[in-house]
C-alpha positions in Angstrom: -23.8 -24.2 6.6 -25.1 -24.7 10.4 -27.2 -22.1 12.1 -25.6 -19.3 13.6 -25.5 -18.8 17.7 -27.2 -15.4 18.9 -24.8 -12.7 19.6 -24.5 -11.1 22.9 -26.1 -7.3 23.0 -22.8 -6.2 24.4 -21.3 -7.5 21.2 -23.6 -5.9 18.8 -23.0 -2.7 21.0 -19.2 -3.2 20.1 -19.6 -3.2 16.7 -21.2 -0.1 16.1 -19.0 1.7 18.6 -16.0 0.7 16.6 -17.8 1.4 13.4 -18.7 4.5 14.6 -14.8 5.8 15.8 -13.3 4.4 12.6 -15.8 6.2 10.7 -14.7 9.7 12.4 -11.0 8.9 12.1 -11.7 8.1 8.1 -13.2 11.3 7.9 -9.8 13.2 9.2 -7.8 10.8 7.4 -6.8 13.0 4.4 -5.4 15.6 6.7 -3.7 12.7 9.0 -2.2 11.2 5.9 -1.3 15.1 4.6 0.7 15.6 8.0 2.1 12.2 8.9 4.6 10.2 7.0 3.8 7.0 9.5 -0.1 7.5 8.0 1.1 7.4 4.7 3.2 4.3 4.9 0.2 2.8 6.7 -2.3 3.4 4.2 -0.2 2.8 1.1 -1.9 0.1 -1.1 -4.8 -0.3 1.2 -7.4 1.0 -1.0 -8.7 -1.2 -3.7 -9.2 0.7 -6.8 -11.5 -0.1 -9.6 -8.9 -2.0 -11.5 -7.9 -4.2 -8.6 -11.7 -4.7 -7.7 -12.4 -6.2 -11.0 -9.2 -8.0 -11.3 -10.2 -10.0 -8.0 -13.9 -10.3 -8.8 -12.6 -12.0 -12.0 -10.5 -14.3 -10.5 -13.1 -15.1 -7.4 -16.3 -15.6 -10.1 -14.0 -18.4 -12.1 -14.1 -20.3 -8.9 -16.8 -22.2 -7.1 -15.8 -21.8 -3.2 -13.5 -18.9 -1.5 -11.5 -19.3 1.7 -10.1 -15.8 2.8 -7.4 -15.8 5.5 -7.1 -13.0 7.8 -3.4 -12.4 9.3 -1.6 -9.8 10.8 1.8 -10.1 9.6 4.5 -12.2 8.2 4.5 -14.7 10.9 0.8 -15.5 10.6 1.2 -15.8 7.0 3.6 -18.5 7.4 1.3 -20.2 9.6 -1.5 -19.9 7.3 0.6 -20.9 4.2 0.3 -24.4 4.3 -3.4 -24.6 4.9 -3.9 -22.1 1.8 -1.5 -24.3 -0.2 -3.5 -27.5 0.4 -6.8 -25.8 -0.4 -5.7 -24.9 -3.7 -5.3 -28.7 -4.2 -9.4 -28.7 -4.1 -11.0 -28.2 -7.3 -12.7 -25.1 -7.9 -11.4 -23.3 -4.9 -9.9 -19.7 -4.9 -7.7 -18.4 -1.6 -7.4 -15.1 -0.9 -4.8 -13.5 1.9 -5.7 -10.4 3.7 -3.0 -8.5 5.9 -3.5 -6.2 8.4 0.2 -5.2 8.5 2.2 -3.5 6.1 4.9 -5.7 6.9 3.0 -9.0 6.2 2.1 -7.4 2.9 5.8 -6.3 1.7 7.0 -10.1 2.8 4.4 -11.6 0.6 5.6 -9.0 -2.4 8.9 -9.9 -1.4 8.5 -13.6 -1.7 6.6 -13.5 -4.9 3.7 -15.1 -3.5 1.6 -16.4 -6.4 -1.9 -16.8 -3.9 -3.6 -13.3 -4.2 -3.4 -11.1 -1.4 -4.2 -7.4 -0.4 -4.0 -5.3 2.7 -7.1 -5.2 4.8 -9.1 -2.1 4.8 -9.7 0.4 8.1 -12.5 -1.8 10.1 -15.5 -0.1 9.4 -18.8 -1.8 8.1 -18.6 -0.2 5.0 -15.5 -1.0 3.8 -16.0 -4.8 5.0 -18.9 -5.0 2.8 -17.1 -3.8 -0.3 -14.5 -6.6 0.4 -16.9 -9.3 1.4 -19.2 -8.4 -1.7 -16.3 -9.3 -4.2 -14.5 -12.2 -2.3 -17.8 -13.7 -0.9 -15.8 -16.6 1.0 -17.3 -19.6 2.2 -15.1 -19.9 5.3 -12.9 -16.7 6.9 -10.1 -17.8 8.6 -8.6 -15.4 11.2 -5.0 -16.5 11.9 -4.1 -16.3 15.6 -5.2 -13.1 16.5 -6.3 -10.6 14.2 -9.8 -10.0 15.6 -11.9 -6.9 14.5 -15.3 -6.1 15.3 -16.8 -5.1 11.8 -14.9 -7.7 9.8 -16.1 -10.5 12.4 -19.6 -9.2 12.3 -20.1 -9.1 8.5 -17.7 -12.1 7.9 -20.3 -14.4 10.4 -23.4 -13.2 8.4 -21.6 -15.0 5.0 -19.6 -17.3 5.9 -17.7 -19.5 8.6 -15.7 -17.8 10.9 -12.6 -20.0 12.1 -9.7 -18.5 14.6 -6.8 -21.2 13.9 -3.7 -21.5 15.8 -5.2 -19.7 18.9 -3.0 -18.9 22.3 -4.4 -16.9 24.8 -2.5 -13.6 25.3 -5.2 -11.3 27.1 -4.5 -10.0 30.3 -6.7 -7.9 32.5 -10.3 -7.9 32.8 -11.3 -5.0 30.4 -9.3 -7.0 27.6 -10.8 -10.5 28.3 -14.4 -9.0 28.4 -14.1 -7.1 25.3 -12.1 -10.2 23.5 -15.0 -12.4 24.8 -17.6 -10.0 22.8 -15.1 -10.5 19.8 -14.9 -14.2 20.3 -19.0 -14.6 20.6 -18.2 -13.7 16.6 -16.4 -16.8 15.7 -17.9 -20.1 15.1 -15.1 -22.2 15.8 -11.7 -21.7 18.0 -8.8 -24.1 17.2 -6.2 -23.5 20.0 -2.4 -24.8 19.6 -2.5 -27.3 22.2 -4.7 -28.9 25.0 -3.2 -26.7 27.6 -4.5 -23.4 25.3 -8.0 -25.0 25.1 -8.5 -25.3 28.8 -7.3 -21.7 29.0 -9.8 -20.6 26.5 -12.5 -22.3 28.5 -11.8 -21.2 31.8 -11.1 -17.2 30.6 -13.9 -17.5 28.2 -16.5 -19.9 29.9 -19.8 -17.5 28.9 -18.8 -17.5 25.2 -20.6 -20.4 23.3 -18.1 -21.0 20.9 -16.6 -24.7 19.7 -13.3 -24.8 21.0 -11.3 -27.5 19.8 -7.3 -28.3 20.3 -5.9 -29.3 16.8 -2.4 -28.3 17.1 -0.2 -25.4 15.5 0.0 -25.3 11.5 3.5 -23.4 12.0 5.1 -26.8 12.6 3.7 -28.3 9.1 4.7 -24.9 7.4 8.6 -24.8 8.6 8.8 -28.7 8.2 7.5 -28.3 4.8 10.1 -25.5 3.8 13.1 -27.4 5.3 12.0 -30.3 3.2 12.1 -28.1 0.4 15.4 -26.3 0.8 18.7 -26.3 -1.0 21.1 -24.2 1.2 24.4 -25.0 -0.9 22.8 -23.7 -3.9 22.0 -20.4 -2.7 25.2 -20.3 -0.8 27.7 -22.3 -2.7 30.7 -20.3 -0.9 29.6 -22.4 2.6 29.8 -25.6 0.8 33.1 -25.9 2.8 33.0 -28.7 5.0 33.7 -27.1 8.2 31.5 -26.8 11.7 29.5 -23.8 11.3 27.7 -21.9 14.2 25.0 -19.4 13.1 23.5 -16.7 15.5 20.4 -15.8 14.1 18.1 -12.6 14.4 21.1 -11.1 16.7 21.2 -8.0 18.7 24.0 -6.3 20.0 24.4 -8.3 23.1 24.4 -11.7 21.4 26.6 -10.7 18.9 29.0 -9.3 22.0 28.4 -12.4 23.7 29.2 -14.9 20.4 32.2 -12.9 19.5 33.6 -13.2 23.0 33.2 -16.8 23.1 34.3 -17.7 19.3 37.5 -16.0 20.2 37.6 -18.1 23.2 37.0 -21.1 21.0 39.7 -20.1 18.8 42.4 -19.6 21.2 41.9 -23.2 22.0 41.4 -25.0 18.7 42.9 -24.3 15.7 40.5 -26.3 13.4 38.3 -24.4 10.7 35.6 -23.5 12.9 33.1 -20.8 11.4 30.9 -18.1 13.2 27.8 -16.6 11.3 26.1 -13.5 12.6 22.6 -12.8 11.1 21.5 -9.3 12.6 17.6 -8.7 13.3 18.0 -5.8 11.5 20.7 -5.9 9.2 21.0 -1.6 8.5 23.9 0.0 7.4 24.4 1.5 11.2 24.3 -1.9 12.5 26.2 -3.6 10.2 29.0 -0.9 10.6 29.1 -1.4 14.5 29.5 -5.0 13.8 32.1 -4.9 11.4 34.3 -2.7 14.2 33.3 -5.2 16.7 34.5 -8.3 14.6 38.0 -6.0 13.7 38.6 -6.1 17.6 39.0 -10.1 17.8 42.1 -10.0 14.9 40.2 -12.7 13.5 39.4 -12.7 9.5 35.6 -11.7 8.7 33.8 -10.4 5.6 30.2 -9.4 4.6 28.3 -12.6 3.2 27.2 -10.3 0.0 31.0 -9.5 -0.6 32.0 -13.5 -0.7 32.4 -14.6 -4.3 31.2 -18.3 -5.2 34.8 -19.4 -5.3 36.4 -17.9 -2.4 36.7 -19.7 0.7 34.5 -18.0 3.3 36.7 -16.9 6.3 36.3 -17.6 9.8 33.9 -14.9 10.6 30.5 -13.7 8.2 28.3 -11.1 8.4 25.0 -11.5 6.9 24.0 -8.2 5.6 20.9 -8.3 3.9 17.2 -9.8 5.3 15.3 -12.7 3.8 18.2 -15.5 4.4 18.5 -16.9 8.1 16.0 -19.5 7.1 18.3 -20.8 4.4 21.4 -20.1 6.3 20.1 -22.6 9.5 20.0 -25.3 6.8 24.0 -25.1 6.3 24.8 -24.9 9.7 25.5 -27.0 12.5 24.5 -25.4 15.6 22.3 -22.5 16.3 22.0 -19.7 19.1 18.7 -17.5 18.7 18.9 -14.0 19.4 16.7 -11.6 21.1 16.5 -13.3 24.6 19.4 -12.1 26.3 17.3 -8.8 27.0 13.8 -8.9 25.6 12.6 -11.8 24.2 13.6 -14.7 22.2 12.9 -14.9 18.2 11.9 -17.9 16.0 13.1 -21.1 17.5 11.5 -23.3 14.9 13.2 -22.4 12.0 16.9 -23.8 13.4 14.7 -26.7 14.9 13.4 -27.9 11.7 16.9 -28.7 10.9 17.4 -30.6 13.8 20.2 -28.0 14.9 21.3 -27.9 18.8 19.8 -25.0 20.3 20.9 -22.4 22.5 19.3 -19.1 23.4 19.3 -16.6 26.4 17.0 -16.6 29.5 14.1 -14.3 28.5 12.3 -16.8 26.3 8.9 -17.2 27.9 7.4 -15.2 25.0 7.6 -18.0 22.8 5.6 -21.3 23.7 7.8 -23.1 21.5 10.8 -22.2 23.1 9.3 -22.8 26.2 8.5 -26.6 25.6 11.4 -27.2 23.8 13.5 -26.4 27.1 11.3 -28.0 29.3 11.9 -30.9 27.2 15.7 -30.6 27.7 16.2 -30.1 23.9 17.7 -26.5 24.3 20.2 -24.9 26.3 19.6 -21.4 28.0 23.0 -19.4 28.4 23.8 -16.3 30.3 27.3 -15.4 29.3 30.3 -15.9 27.1 31.6 -18.9 29.1 28.4 -20.8 29.2 28.2 -20.5 25.2 31.4 -21.6 25.0 30.8 -24.7 27.1 28.0 -25.1 25.0 29.4 -24.8 21.6 32.8 -26.3 22.3 31.8 -30.1 22.2 29.3 -29.2 18.8 32.0 -27.4 17.0 34.3 -30.1 17.3 32.2 -33.0 16.7 28.8 -31.8 14.9 25.7 -33.7 15.3 22.0 -33.6 14.5 19.4 -33.1 17.3 17.5 -36.4 16.6 15.4 -35.8 19.9 14.3 -32.2 18.7 13.6 -33.6 15.3 11.3 -36.3 16.6 9.4 -33.4 18.8 8.7 -31.3 15.9 7.2 -34.5 13.9 5.2 -35.1 16.8 3.8 -31.4 16.3 2.8 -31.7 13.1 -0.5 -32.7 11.3 -2.5 -29.5 12.2 -2.7 -28.4 8.7 -4.7 -31.6 7.9 -7.1 -31.3 10.9 -8.2 -27.9 10.2 -8.5 -28.5 6.4 -11.1 -31.3 7.1 -13.1 -28.7 9.0 -13.0 -25.9 6.3 -13.2 -28.3 3.6 -16.3 -29.7 4.9 -17.8 -26.6 5.1 -18.2 -26.3 1.2 -18.4 -30.0 0.5 -15.1 -29.6 -1.6 -13.5 -32.9 -0.5 -14.2 -36.0 -2.3 -15.6 -38.6 0.4 -12.5 -41.0 -0.3 -10.1 -37.9 0.5 -12.0 -36.7 3.5 -11.6 -40.1 4.7 -7.9 -40.4 4.3 -7.4 -36.9 5.7 -9.2 -38.0 9.0 -6.6 -41.3 9.1 -3.8 -39.1 8.6 
């Protein structure tokens, strides 16, 4: 392990101020939890009881090396997953996920994740001492932005601390100053692009931390998932050959636009085109509203859950449960990604992984991937039903993959190998022959 760099005095003060605030909050926590349902939900499963401590300690003690990934939620988990799966191929390596968000923890439960995972404690020195005493990581990997002062302070005393898939989202002098204190506790920062590396160097010029551009592991993860998918095995009722548009992570405006454009398309063309509407939040209220909107079109429709495998699916399908969208992208021909008509675009990489022609609304600057895809002419921005119809009409009449988009994603792959080499070097777990192969991959 290389010698640790010195820490600014203000970072030291920030850590102990944060510790004091969290400790004071913890004193009143029983009362807060008793009075607030939201607080109860936040704290559920967050404490490591004796049985859990014993089980995790036994699993950790059986291995020589340990890498811990600290994620905010499901999105960061997906970015870390290819790194974790590759690390497990190395001998005597234990991997553990820590989630800050309950939604990330629930996602791992729903996916039946086999790699051990837990919710992180509240950010106090005492809480993290217990965690690190059990896990004893050689490398502590923060995914994207989950930077907490007490966590980083203790992690850097026991392991190498890496920030991966980093992108600059901080604005304002105070925020930048506080983040610079947190980054001073990190050993290396791996940014998603050269542009982001330069941004970090400019904004945090006083932080003595190595900043390297290695790419974004989310590309590796989405391509890995797409390659393993067998979509029609999950949706046999959609196996009939027909051009199919999916509206993913749809809000009301997205659904209204898609229904209007699809109705216009069907008025002009009698072919067997199909519209799949996948709401961002398929709760009962939204599904009921969407059914009413579909009924106004006079086109046949049904909920996906009500379709039997032996029944030919109607022209419009409402996706009425979560966790299906990625698989649905794999059985569709083009995709309109929701959210960007009114707020921000949702995940564009999932449909891109299947080389689907892409469209979304004008509010997409929240997504670095969407911006780059659009700038390269690999996606279409639509503002109204007429523009959506103009984009989708030729693609529904003659479906074709977006090969240029496929090449773009392939060019972005490889961050996993570059980060993995850095991690493995820390505990010298990679045989020399494999390290050489990874360096050339």
